[in-house]
Phi, psi and omega in degrees: 000150180273144174284139178258132181290141176289136183241155177272192189294328185272353180102007178267144169282148185287350184257005181245141170250093187211172175286181181298340182280352177083012177270145177147186179252148172278169179297319180294317176299318181295321176295320178294320176296318180297321180292321177295319180294321180294321179293319180295313178298318178298317178297319181296316181293317182299325180278335181274339184299314179298329178300319182289319182285326176289331175297316182291318180294319178295318179294325179289321177297319179294317178297318176300316179294320178297317181294322178293314177300320179297317179299315181294322177295322180294317177298315180299321179293328175290329184264355183283338177265160176297121183256152180256341177203138175225123174238123179233115179216121181053243185263020182228137174237120177246122184235133170248122182210134178063029181078005180245148177255123179248138180229119172257131180205171176266125180215112174068035177083006181229155171276129183242154176230133175232149180241128180048044175075011178285189182295136179286123181256127177295138176265343181247154182283167179289344177284345181246127177257121178259133178223165178053040178290129181220126173253139176217138179255128183246124181295140178287156180266131168043061179089352175285148178289160176296157177247149171240129176249142181231128175231143168197168177252129176249111184054046176066023174241127182293132178239136177106184006281141173257131185239136181219135174287145177267128176258109181271151178295143180295343182270338180231106177223129357281156183273000000 
């Protein structure tokens, strides 16, 4: 014989929260379902969190690489034309080309460029901090042109060395 559940006066069992038809969840079943849903949501959040943090880290690395490439390209554009004078000492590069004086230097955590002694314009964004900027002129060996090397740290990551040959004007040699 089957055990019969005790019912109250209205025909409900004391362990069910249901309509009169007896369908529904017990309190224990509801707590188990809530616990399972909480575990699933916690797992989903825990697995998605690294995606968000890696995305930010990846975007900062991409920005750092783009800013570094821009600084190197700007220096290359100054040196791509025949120059009449180049002075590279420490964190300052002075180039005279086409009758203009260009100065690249470190200022306020950014690489700056000024033309003819004018206001220094930052070449890097405020999200990237540049430190340890160094320009060096290396004498060429046996008829080879001089080299200019550029090194710096962008957000504490070493960038460079970037090396570029100097093209001096045929009227002024060596530059």
